[in-house]
Structures are given as C-alpha cells and as structure tokens.
Residue, then its C-alpha position, 0 to 999 in steps of 0.5 A: m651711783t645706784l642703790i645696788d652700787r651703794y650697797i656692794e660698796a657697803v659690804a666691800d667697805r667692810l672686807p679685806e682688800k684682797l677679798k673686795a674685787d671677787v666678792k663684788l663681782e659675786l655679790r653683783s651676779n647673786i643680786l641680779d639673779m634675784l631680780p627680774d628682766d627689767p626691775e623697778e626701784e621697789d624690786i631692787r629695795r626689795v631684794l636688798e632689804t631681803m639681803g639684810s645689813p651690809s655689815e652682817l652679810a660682811l661677816q659671811y665673806s670675810p675668811t676669819k669670823r674671830y677678831l676684836i676689831g673687824p676688818a671694816v675699821y681695822d685700819r682706821y683703829i690703827e690710825v687712831l691708836k697711834l694718834v691717840l698714843g702719841i698724844v697721850a706720850a707728848t701730854f705726859t711728859v708735859l705735865i710730868s715736865l710741869d710738876w718737876m718744875f714746881k716741885d721743891s727738890g728739898g736739897e736733893d742732888l741735880a743727878g738724883n732729880v734728872a734721874g727721877y724726872i726721866s724714870g718718872t717721865i717713862g713710867g708715867v708715859l707707859e702707864g698713860m698709854l696702856q691706858a689709852a690704848f685699852w679705852v681706845t679698844i674698847i670704843f671701837v669695839f663697842l661702836e663696831r658691835s653697836h652697829v652705830l656706824d651703820g646708822q642705827s640707834l644705840f636705843n632704838a635697834k630696828p631692821w636694817r632698811i634701805e634707807d641705812l645706806p650711807s648717801p653717795v653725795v654728803s652736803k658740805k655742811s654735813r661734812i665732819s672736819r677731820g682736823k677739828t675732831i683730831a684737835g678735839i681728841c688732844v684737847t680732851i686727852f690733855l685736859t682729862f690727864l691733867l685733871l685726873t693726874r695733875p690737878e695741882v699744876i692749876s695754881v697760882v705761883t708767888h715768891d717770898s724771902s723763903g723762895t717759890i710758893v705753889t698754891p693749887i686753885f682747888d682743894i685737892d681732896r674735894f677735887s678728886g671726888y669728881g674724878f669719876f664724872i670727868l673721866a665719863a665726860a672724857l670717854l663720852s667725848l672720845v667716843l663721839s670722836i672716833w665715831k666722827l672719824l668713822t663716818e665722816r659726817w653728821t648723823f642723827p645718832i651722832a647729834v644725840g650722843n652729842t647733845l647728851f655729852n653737851a647736857l653732861i658737861c653743863v651739869l658738870i661744871v654747874m656742880m663744880a661752880n657751885d661748890g664752895a669747898l672745891w677752891n683751896e682755902a688758901l687761894p685768897s691769901a696767895i692772890n692778897s700776896i700779889f695784889s693789894k687788899d683792896g686789889a684783891d678783894h676786888l679780884i675775888t669778888w669779880s671772880k665769883n660775879s664772873i661765875y654766873l656769866f661763864l655758867i650762862m656762856v656755857i650753857g649757851i654754847s651747849l644749846w647752839d652746839s647741840a641744836d647745830g648737830f642736829l641742823r647738819s645731820r639733816g643734809s647727811g643721808r643718815 
C-alpha cells in the first residue's frame, strides 16, 4: 500500500460509509493534481503533509460538523457502550445479590424481602448504567478531541507528519488482543463497583449459636477515604482499554499511559497496605472464632509478613508490564 493509499484510507475511515467511495475518488484526484508528472517519494510526502492531518481533512468532507462523537469512532462507541452497559448490569446484579444474601432480614416476610431485592436491583442497575454511559461518552470525546488516535501525544502537541499515518502492516507482538482487553474491562468494572459500592461484601463469614456473623475485612469509613483514588485508577484503566480497542495496536502514547496507570496502582496499593487503620479491628476476633488461638496468631502473623512479598510482586509485575508496552510499541509503526 502506497503513502497515497494509506493517507486516503486514513481520511475515509473517519467518514460515514455512504461518503467513502466518492471522497476517495475526489481526494486521489486532488493529490495527483498537486504532484508533478513523475513524483518522487519526497514530493508525495510534501503534498500529503501540506494537506494536513487526515482527521482534520475528514471534517471538511463531513456533511454535518456538529456532533459529540464523530463518525470515525461512532460505530465503535456504540459497540463499547453496549459492552460496558451489559457488564455493569451483570456486575450490579451479582453484587446486590451477594449483599442481599448476607443481609440480616430482621424478621421481615419473604415477600417484602423479594420485593426489596427486585426494586433494589433495578434501581442499582439503572443508576450504574447511567454512570457508565456518562463515563464512556466522556472517554470517547476525550480520545477523539485530543487526537491521540492519530498518534499524537497528550503532552507534546506537534504538527501532523507523514510518519503519523498508521502502518499498513502491524507486527504480531504489537497487536493488542481484543479478548484480553474486553476481559480487562470486565475486571475493572467489577472491582470498581465492588470496592466503591459494596466493600462490606469482602468479609469473613462465621457462625455461632446466634446465627451468621459477617465481619468486613476493611474498616468501611477508612476505606471510603480511598474512593477517589480507586475511581481515578478505574477511569484511567477504562481510557487505556477503550484506546486499545480503537487502535488495536501498541503505540508509544499507549505505552506511556500504561506506565502511568501502573505507577498509580503501585502507589495506591502501597498506601493501602501500609495503612494500619484500614483493617477492621474486629477481624482478629473473627479469625479466632474459626481457628484455634495459636492457628489464628500464626495466620495473622503470616498475613502481615506476606504483605511485603505481595508489594514486591506488584511492583515487579508493574515494571515488567510497563517495559513490555514500550517494547511492543516499537513494532507498531506509530
């Protein structure tokens, strides 16, 4: 595929399907008119760079200039939105079900419990889906308006160059697995809603003569103080995942974003692991009720010591993942 073909395809990809054929013909004719009879590669590069960024040129051919999500990414926006809304609906249903299972009914009748569960599930799912739709839309607007999909850096805006055209051939190591990316979105959404809306579900369940006792692992009031950081990490993860779905290849800007995300996760986990007030004071008693006193003491001591090993593993995996992103971006042509 020649430079001219790549440029024309980059413009056409950002247009509605019904306009693509006519725009391709017109654009090719305009480019050839601007070139000498026997153009060299340098002549072609000069003409294409004079015409400017494919995304900006596509705006001139678009019949409607006023839109929130442009035609270049609209179909994928709808696809991702449906995917995320489905994940959110399933996640909220599971979390509310778990919350309902562990909840003390307090002598309420079965019909009242079921009615409360159904209304709570519907209300929670609708609220979660509205929030998800809002954030997915914001992310798409940000990615499209910032021109990062054209290979531009968020922090170093520069004039468009011919090197910014996507390579027609992507090496195997630079391809981004769609399945892994979607799985990452599922995990991110589930963990985010779990930690922000139902952290008490992460608990130790014991039984005694009075019934079932549910002891949350975290001090809920203290844990809520980390909500902003958890939300920030989740949003950055979603930005990266959607970015990967749109580009389908590792690029240098994506590698930089991946490194920033890993750094944020490391800082957040280290902060939480070293916060002694984060853990529920009733947790040792709950563990003692399951094990013998010696066994409980050994388990608590082992858990405290293993935190440092866990932190080393998290930092090591983050460093490896960050370096791997940069290595993969070298073969993407962007």
